N, C-alpha and C positions, 0 to 999 in steps of 0.2 A: 283485664287480668286473665279471665278464663280463656279468652281467645289465644293469648300468648301461651298459657299453660297447655292448652289443647294441642298446640303445634309442637310440643316438646317431644319430638319423635326421633331425634338423632343424638341421644345421650347428652342433652344439655343439662340434665339433672333437675330441672324444674324446681319443685318444692324441697329438694334435698341440697340446697345451697345454690345451685344454678351457676351459670356463667353470664355475667352482665354484658360482656362484649357480644355474645350471641343474641341476647335479648335485644340489645340496641340495634344489631344488624337487622333483626326481624322487623322492629319498629320502623326502621328507615326504608328497607326494601319492600316489605309486604304491607305493613300497617295493621292496625287493630280496630275493631269496632268498640262502641261504648259498652260500659258495664250494664247499662239498661238493656241494650240489645242482646248481649250474651252474658247473663249473670254468672257470678262465681258459684261453682258447684261445690268446691272444697271437699271432695270426697263423699258428698252426700248422695250422689246419684251414680248409678252404673251406666246410665244412658250416654253412649258415646256416638250416637248416630250423626250428630252435627259436626263432630270433631274433624273427620276426614274431609268432609266438604269444605269446612272452614279453611283448612290448610291448603287445599288444592285450588282455591279461588285465585291465589297468586296476586297478580298486579292489577286487579280491578279497582275501580274508584269507589264502589259501594258494595254492600253485602246484605243479602236477605237475612233478617234476624231469625233465630230459631223459633220464635213464637209465630212467625209468619205474618204478623200485623204490620210491621214497619221495616224499612230499609235503613241501614246506618251507613253513613260515610265512613270510609276507612281513614283513620287518623295516623299520620306518619310523623317522623321526627328527623331532625338533623343528625349528623354523626355526633357522638358525645365529645366533649372537650374538657380537658383537665383545668381545675381551678387551683391557684396557689394555696399553700398552707396558711398564709396570713389570714387571720380572722376577719380583717377588714375587707379582703378580697372576696371572701365567702359571703359576707353580709351584703356587699355591693351586688354580687351576682343574684342573690335572692331578691333584693329590691328591684333589680332591673328585669329579671327573667323568671322569677318564681323559684319554687323549691329545687334543691339540688340533691344528688345522691352521694352518700358517704359510706365507705366500707371501713369497719373498725374491728378491733379485737374484742371478742366476747370473753369476759372473765367469768369465773364460776359463780360469783355473787350476782351477776346481771340477771340471771333467770328468776331470782327471787325479788327483783325490784318491784316496789309497790307505788311509791310516790316520792316527791322531792327531787333534788338535783343529784344525779348519780355521780359518784366518784368511787373508784375501786377501793374496796376496804382493806385489801392486802397490802403488804409492803414490798415484796420482792418481785411482783409482776410475773410470777411463774405459773399462775393458774389460768392459762389461756385455754379456752374451750374450742376456739376456732374464730373464723371471721364471718361477719354478717353485714348485710347492706340495708340501709334505712334512708328515709328522706329527711333532710333538714328543712324544716318549714320556716323557722324564724329564730329569734333569740330574745333574751331578757335578762333580768337580774332578780335574784331572790334576796330579800333583806332578812337577816337573822335577828333574833331578839336583842343581841348586843350591838346591832347596827352594822354588822359586817355584810358587805355585798358579795354575792356569789353569782358571777355571770354564767349563763347556761345557753345551750342550744335547745330548741324545741324540736323534737324528732317524732316521726310517725313510724311505728314498727309494724310488722306483718303478722303478729302472733294473736290477733283478735282483741276484742274490746274487754275481755276478762283479764288481760294482762296489763300491768302498769296503770297509767292514768287514762283509762278508757282506750287503750291501745297506743297511747303516746307515752313519751318519756322525756325528761330533761337531763342533760348531761353537761358537766362542767365545760365551759367555753374558754378558749384562749390558752389552755395548758396542754392541748393535744391529748386529752384524756382518752386512754385506750386507742390512741392513734386516730381519733375521729376526724381530725383535720388533715391527716396525711394523704388521703386519697379521696378527693371530692371531685365529682364531675357534674357538668351541666349539659342540658340538651334543649333545643328549641322544638316545640311541638307545632303541628299543623303547617309544616313547610309545604310550599308549592309542589304539587304532585309531579310537575315536570322535572324536578330534581331527582326523582326516584325511579327513572326508567332503568330496566335491567341493562 
């Protein structure tokens, strides 16, 4: 993650929303090292000495980690591909290839989410704060006290472990809640480096 953010030098907006297409281009063409190799600084450090070097390494196969103790292989990805809005297609993709990325509408009450299956509390849908991208990791059903089933997606957010359910949240599945099922993409990791020559 830090490797990708450190190379945010051409108005990609980074932590201010960012552009997913540019992030995927970087993953496919340049690659990133592991979080262990280049830990997330998250604004905690003003040291940017490794940032320029990291981005200038370009198309190498491995990268010397900032701590100098190890070298990390650069991990690359395939181009992203769109997955249909049908919940069964999304579930099949997760089963076959792992988590997917979803972009959804953030409504005003989402910021105060703590636990449970999220559903927008308003009725007119006019309180849109913007769009946000998260990972859908899996799915399940919550059973209420009256026996009603509430299907949900299990998602990982990027707002830290103090938010939601230790950084995760559940959102209603199968009803395109906040358009969570409208724009879902998958990507294959660790693709043969031969596919990524400039």
